[in-house]
Steps between C-alpha positions, in 0.01 A plus 500: 500500500641839395423839648237540237326197600553331170544121545773428264533134592141422412503719189807340359351152571188598310699615210723192501208264498389635174826622348719210547276241328427743217876573459590143502238419243621770270873397566403152397344624181804710425727212579312296248538782252876507557528126449300541180741771387811297582353187324408704191820696520684184403319515167639848418443866568233532221287246702540697816407823330192347325360356824573829669303682246211263526498559861449872426189421311370292802596797719263708287235239571594533866452873488148451345367262768700641792258793539233234585733334760557836667142599499405162613733491790367849608155336529614162639701659786251762609200254483717255687567754766128563523400123500298543195512154326253604234708787403806289462321248288352760271831681462680182416251393236537843319871486534557159369269546210669816385851352538411189301365710208841679483681171522304342211557811272871477550507118470325535153740763390795284593363188340350662172733792430853426645668650209338833541585501869867428446528755218363766738773425764810470285631540145750209544383210273695230696343604819143521342528135386580363827235727675235375271562134590494590873180707481290230312536278811535725798185689426306203616638557859375852529132431588629262756751738651235780516248274674765409757577857559123579556489217759820615662386867541182373675681249724765752606238773573314271730789371698577173311851600377649154521288322250635709205843448629463117502338509159804708369743244638335225309482705186860621504636150588302342217611780253862448574484121462290511179743771363771234535288241336363701205775738420773254474308184437536275801294195607428400145367841393629679199715817544251784438707803590287812577185330413583255779538789738161625398326159541658472851354842593156387384499181702648680807211763473251219501660344807483832683129534449432129598703527818339834602151356464592182680658674794217744528246220499699305754507791736138570445553837373169641413521789261645323192205255497203737532429471120153636504588793724790585271256615249220637715565875401266785462556820309586672814783245582644518148483873494686528832763246394580675169500848652775392741675280242487722198793722588712190599404332175592813296813536690627150439381483132668839420806398695513171315481676163769742609722214611435330167612821322819483706541131408467587132779748533714242689421233243661720237844506666783242439449128559728524797295773660178303444651195671639717794143667538338150509735382774459825700117462485540157653728626780272791563244237616711431795454882612130495406446182706590694817296798393191272433524376858477851635253615242258218593554552867424875456193428290357248742588653833411854392186401308383281783532790745322747282217251442471405870463881588848568633651772266753611753641156524499481126709829480750390761551165322542649163781742551702240697461231230625740233831569677535128585461419141764756383743380750462130403519586123818690562673204669385253228596725218865549648532131546391423144753753370782365705430137385457619140813328358414131577134561445539644150742225411239233611262673270748440203582861441839596369664788318289803426184326636667446840629869502155638416327288772750618756434867403132444542529344848715782626229764383232268643673488834398855561185532299328201639480656861300796378299300242381231758419776745279664240327172413437410860353845572267467198384154607443642844281780360314247297422273799378802697256577226682767302568355155545837315797702650782253425349403177488858362855577628655169350343542155548861460877465574526181285363683191657849546842391617591129495375398149632805320853490662528121432390551141728792431815346667430155341377576155595849411833541671598128513647569843680228700283238658566621856370853407179355352462293813542796735209674317268225617531647857514881456164559649533289815646761737243770422211257537648390838478834643142555388398148614645584849295811526185305415581228730524730807185695399288185557280605200543155367287338761157439334311210637247272303338369818243662708696481826803631321315809378346576849843467664666728235278795601634492859859434385492814269375716779778385726790451261595858478537528876718180528862479492718226348588401851158356562561187297349157606417163363274220598 
């Protein structure tokens, strides 16, 4: 207990219970991606670059459906805090339906128009050829992966963080084993190269779904299996859902388009640069794994407090989680940079590709701390009910600063790769300052539950009179 009365021990425990399983799950996924890259790397740098560009297309899909994940978690956490089971069921039904529509659209594009997708991302014919082979198979995995993500968001928001973790363990382990079988042709199978890696991804995604459902059923978890309630909506429910989710959906969609524009610029650099970028994106997943833990902890703990009618607790939790995230990300980024030499060699990089990847890791060591702080604050605002402020800020800076500077440096000036890469982060420091001001204003606390709205009125009257020394937690 500190002088302020804030019970740090209990707070850290609450964060750890959510953050550690989520971080472990994402680290497992990243580890699986690293093993994929190492195995594919033995086939040549063009194969690494092609799979990396395909991952950028799936990242665009991620951006299109992630708005529904963010919006869904806002409702899941607040309704869970208010003990509103019907609200959770309805919100999950709308969320999973919207996410699956996105997944099916992208799967059709990947299966039916792989050539057009690859031509969009790179002008290198050799890389396009490999990417087409990979897309035609891996697209089958996307609906399964998106369905798993919807289930994971619901499970995490309602306190079942271990089920997605165990499902991820099964999925990653099977993916690594099946990569060994299909890529190189073991156990009587033909050597399939990148198509084998894609097939392994599809089977691993199916295993993830099956394990998740089986564990949820075994633990008698209710919300996944209330099928009729998932679709018991009214116009009022749908309207409330999309009013809150629309800014998040727009944010993620426009952000995804912006990142696709950046990927198109990067895909027109040298083959060595494309391979280095693909490896960097894989390693970036290690940092994002830790960020995702804090982001989910923030969304769940803050959203639950807002929904339960305790906005002061939500505020005190929010500002501490942001700084804990930044400190952890700093430690992870420095460690990754120090260990860059053996890691990059394991990823089969050499020569210019190795040099480019080292430069990107050096820049990212500093940029990631601010970037993840911004992302955590934005997720905090969303879980509190404010889906607009961070959205507008991120999109405005993306389109007036980041994309123009990346395009000019990469296409017009043909600047060195590290200059182009630095331009990807030029907006982060300014946004961080603006996000901090909004965080401390508490204007982001906007409940969707009745008890939350009633408590907010009292909190607003007293907030101006309170000092930061009057922190507390339950």
